[in-house]
N, C-alpha and C positions, 0 to 999 in steps of 0.2 A: 625376412630370407627367398619366400616366395616372390614377392614383388620383384626381387632382382632376376629369377629364373626366366630366359631367353624365351618369348612366345613363337614360336613357330606361325603362326598365323599371321603376326603381324606386317603391314602389308600386303597381304592379300587377301582374295575373296574366299568364303570358307567353301568346302569342297563337300558338298552331299550326295549321298549316293538313294536313288528313285528307284523304288521296286513298285512296276507298274505292266501289270501283263495286260493291261487295254488300256491305249494313249493313241490318241491322233487328234489333228488339224480338222476343224470344220467339219465335226460329228458329233452327232447327239448321243445320248446316254452315258454308258460310259467311261465309252475313248473321250467324250468331248469334256466331260467332268475334270477325267484324268490330266488332259492338256490344261486346262483353267489352272488346275493346280500347280506343275509345273511352270506352266509362264508366270505364274505368283512367284514360288520359290526360286526361279532364276533372276527376281528381283535383289533378292539380298547374297545369295549365294551360284557357284557355278554348281550344275546339275548333271550330274552323271545318269541316264536312264535306262532299268532292265527292262525293258518289254518284249512280248509274244511278237510271233512273226506277223500276225493277224494284219496289222497296219501299217509296217515297218515302211514299203513301200510309199502310202500317203504321208509318213516322216520325211523320207529321205528327198522329194519331190518338193515338198514344201521348204524346205530347209536350203535345196537347193536356188528357191526361187528366193527364199527368204533368210539371208544365213544368219546363225547367233552363234556367237560363239561361246555362249554362258551356257549349250546344250551340249551334250554328247548324249545319243543313243547309241547301245547296244544290244541287239538282238540276239534272244535267248529262245531257242528254237523249242517246238512243242510238237509231238506228234500227232497232227491233226491229219494224215493223209490217210487213202483207201477207206475201208471199214470203220478204223477209229471215229472218220470226219463224220459218218451217215449218220453213228450209234450217239455222234454226240447231239446231233441235231434233232433226235426223236428223247433220248435219255439224258436229265437232268443229272441223274447220279454219276453219269458217265461224264459229264462235264466237272465235276466238281473233282472226280479223281484224276482226271488230266489236269485240273488246277494245281490242286496238292502236289502233284507230282511234277510241276513245273516250277512251283516256288524253289522245290528243294533243288531241283536247275540252277534257280536264280541263285540261293543260296552259297551256292559252288562259285558261282561265276564273283558274285558279291565279295568270297571270302579273299579269292585271288586277285581282283581287284585292290582290295585295300590295301593286302601284303604286298602289291607292287609302288602303290601310293596311297598313304591310307588316305581316307575320308573325315573329315570331321563330326560328321552326322548321316544315318539313312534313315530314311520316311517311306511307308509303306500306304502308298496312298489308291493302288487299284486295286478291285474287288477287296476291296478290306471287310472280312465280317467279324465280327464278335466270337462268331462260335467255332471259326476257323483258324488253324496253328497261320503263325507269319514267321519268317525268318528275320525279320528286321532287328529281333533282340540276341543274333547268335551270331551277327559279319563280323561286329568286332566294336565300331563306336555308336556313341549314345545315339538310341534312336526313337523315333516318332511312330506311333503305329496309331495309322489311322487319318481323316476320319472314319473309322467304321461303322457299319449297320448291322441289320439282321433282326433287330427284337421287335420290329413292328408288324401287328397281326392286325385281321380283317375283327371289327366289333361282330359278336357273332348275331346280333341282332340285325345285320346286313348282309349273312351268308345267302342271302334270297340274292342277291345278285349276283353272285361268284358264277352262277350255274354249276351244273356237275363237273365238267373239268376243273374249276377255279374252286370248288370244293375239296376235289381228288389233290389238286396242287395246296391248298392250303394245311389240309392233313398233313400230307407227305412234309412240307417246308417245316410246322412243328416237330414233327419227328426226327428230321432232320437236326434242328437246331438243338433237340435236347440230348441226341447222339454226342454232335460235337461241341457243345460243353460240356461232356462227360469224358472228353478225350483229354490223358493227361499232356498232349502236344499244346492242346489250346489252353489248359490252365497254366502251364509253361508260361504262356506269347503273355498271359495277361499280368505276369509278372516280370518277367526277364526286359520288358522293355521301357525305355525311360518316361516317355511321356507317352500319355493314352488320351485317343480325341473321338469322342463318341460323333456319330452323324445327329442321333436326336436324344432326346431325355429318354427312349424309352429302353434305346441302347446301354445309357449310362446306369438306371438304375437296376440292367440285368447283370451286370456283372457283379462282384461279390462286395458285402458291405464296405469294406474295409479299402475298395479302389473308387470307390466312389466321389468320394469326395476332388482329388485333385484329378479327376477325368474331366478334360474341358469339352466342349459340344459345340462344333460349326457343321455344317452341311455344306459337302464341296459343287454339291451341284451347282449353289451360287454362285460360284466362279466360271461357270459357264462363262465362254465366247462366242459371240455372231457376228458374222459382219455389219457393216452400217444398213441398219432398216432403211427402207424406201420410207419417204415423206407422205403419207394419202389419209383423204379424210375417212372417217369409220362410216360403215354398213350400218344395216339392223341385224344381219344373221352372226350367228353366233357356230364357232369351230369349236371340235373335238378332235385334239393332234395325238392321243395316247394311242397307242396299239389296240387292236378290240381283242382281248382276251380278260376274261371274267374279271381279274385283281385288279383292273386298270378303271372296273365301273362302268362301262357301256353302258348295259343296261338300267344302271340307277340315271344317265342321265337322260336314255327314252322316256323314263318314268316318269322322272320331273320337266320333260316336254310333255307331257299328258297334263300337267297342271296351268298351263302356258296359255294364254290367248291365240288364236286361229293364225295370228301374222306374225311367232315366233318360228323362227327356222333353223335346224340347227344341220351344222356340216361334217361330218366324220370325215378324218383328212389321212385316214390310217388303215392298214390293212390286218388280220385278224383272224382264228377261228369263229368267233361269234359274229359275222358279221351279217349270214345268212337268218340266222335266231334273232337278231337285230332290225331286218329288215320287217319278218312275221311279226316282233313283238309290236313295233312301231305303228304297223294294220291292224293289227290286235288292237291295240289303244284307242286306233282313230288319228294318228297322227303320220300315218305312211306318206301323205304329200307334203309333210313338213321337215324331211328328213334326206339327207342325201348323201350316200357314200363315194365317194369319190377315189376310195384305194388309196395307198400310200404316193405322196406327193412330193416333188423334189425338194429337199431344204429351201432353193430361193423362191421356189413358189410358195413353203409354208409359213415364211417369212413374211412375204408381200400378203399372204391370206391373214396374217397376223395383225400386219399393222391398218390392217383396213377393217377386222373383225369388229363388232360389238364387243362383246368377250370370250375369252377362252376357259374354256368348262374344262375342269378336273375334276373325276369325280375317281381318283384313284382311292382301293379299299384298303391296301396295308403299303403304304409310300415310304420308302425311306431317303429318297430324295424325292425327284422330280425335275431331272436337266430340260424339258421341254416347260416346264411352268417358271423356269427360271429365264429362259428363252425369252417365252411372252412378255416376260415384267420387260426384260430388256429391251424388246420391241418396242414397248408403251404401252400392251394390249392390258384392258381389265381383264381379271381374272376371276374367275367365280371355284374356289376350291373347298373339297370336303377334307377337313380340320384332320387328318389324320399322321400321325407321325413326323415326317420330313417334309412333308407338304405344307405342313401348317406354319413349321419352321420357316420355312423358304418366304411362304405370303408374308409372314409377320416382319420380315425382314424388307420391309419395304419404307417410301419416303413420301407414300401419297396412299393414305387410305382409300381416299374416295376411290381409286379406281379396283379395289380387292373384296371380296367379301368372304369369308370363312366362314363354313356350312357346320357347325357341330355336328356330331354323330350321333343320331337319335334309332328312333324306330324307323324300320322300311318306309313308312309310306309319310311319317311327319317328318324324314330327313330328303326324302322324294320332293316334297310340297316345299320345304323352303330352298330347295335348290333351282326349282319352278321359279320361286317368287323374284331370285336372284337371275335367272336369264330373261324373266321380263321386263324385269327395272331398268337392266342394262339395253334389252332390245329396243323398249320404248323411246330411252334415252339417251342415245351413244356416248361416252364422252370422246371430248375432241381434244384431251390432254395428250400433250407428244413428249416425247424421251424417254430413257429408262428412268424407272424409280426403284431396283432393284438396290439396296446399299451392300454391295460389292467389298469397299473400301474396307469398312469395318471386319469382315470376314478376311479378307486376303492380311489386314495387319493383324490378326488372329491367328490363321496361320502361320505365317513367319516371323513372328514372335516364339511360337512352338517350336519352328526349328531352328532357331537362333537360342532357345534357351535350352535347345539340345548339343547345339555347338559350345555352348559355354562350358557344358559338363565334360567337354573334351578335354580341356584344360589348356 
C-alpha cells in the first residue's frame, strides 16, 4: 500500500531550512564555515537560510553578482544596537544570551515558513554547540543537528601557555558548559533532533552514552571555501595566522621558536590582546629579532603569504574547528598542528601526509620542543608541492548524506 502512495517530492529537489546565525561568503571563521556548508547542501537541495543581520549585506551583494536559484536567505534580526552591542564586545555571557534569544526568533520564523510551504528537513549549522539548545527539532520536519562542538578543552599541562586571561576564559568556559549541559532545553535538544553530528570525537563522547553510537562525526571547517590561490614558490619563513589570544597558543609558538636554529623566522599575521606580551616573551627568550608582528592582514594578502610560506603554524590549545587551518591546506601550504580536538581531525583529513606535522600534546617544554623541530624541518626544506591536499569531498558527501537521510524520514 505504501508503495502506491504519491510522493510529494517526486520530480522536485528537497527543500531544506538551514539555521545559520553567522554565514557569509569569502570570510573566515564561523561565517565562512557556515557558507561552505550551505554551498554543500545546495548540491542536493534547495536551501532557505535563516541568518542574523551581521553578514546579510555581504550575502546580498554576492548573490547579486553570482545569482544562485538554489539559495534563499532570510534575515532574522538581532538587537545589536547601542549598549547591547557594546556589551557584546566585552562580555561573552551577553553574547550567549543574545544568541539564545535569536534562536527563539529563528524558531518562530521557521515554523511560519514551514506552515506556509513545508520543508523536507531542517539543519542547524552555525554556532552549533552541544551544550546549548537548538530549535532544529521543534520546527516540524526531520532535523539534522550540527556539526556541533564545545567539548574540547586545554590539556592542563599546557595551561601555562594560556596567560592569565586565557586561564580565566578556560575556567569560565568549563563552567558555562557544565551549566549548559544541565539545562532541560539542551537535554531536550539532544533527543528531539533526528540526526546528530559532532565536530569532534570529544563532543561525541560528551553526549549521553545511549546517543553516542549513532552520532556522526565531521568537522564543518573542512568545507571552507577560498578563492583561487596564487601560484608562488615557497620561502623559508613561517606564519601564524590565528588571533593573538591565549587559547590560540601564540605563546607556545614563540616558545617553540626558541628551540629552532637562528635562521628560522616566524611572522604573526593577526592581532589580539597578547601581541605586546608576545614581543616581550620573544625578547626574553632571545628570538625577538626572528619574530614579526604584522597585525591583521587582509584575506587576499593572507592567502598570498600562505602560498609562499614554508609552513603555517597552528598551536590552538582548545580548537573545535580551525577554518584558517583548512584554508592553509586548501592553499597547499604545509602545516604544523597541535593535535587537539578539531585541529587534529582536520589535519588528518589530508591527501599528502608529507605536508602535515601533527604534534601530540604533552608536557609544556616537550611540546614546544617538538613544535620547534617541525618548524626547523619545514624552514630548512620548504616543500614545493602545489595544490589543495584537504579531502573536502568525503566530508561534503557525509554532510549531504545526513541531510538526505533526514529528507527520507519525512516520507
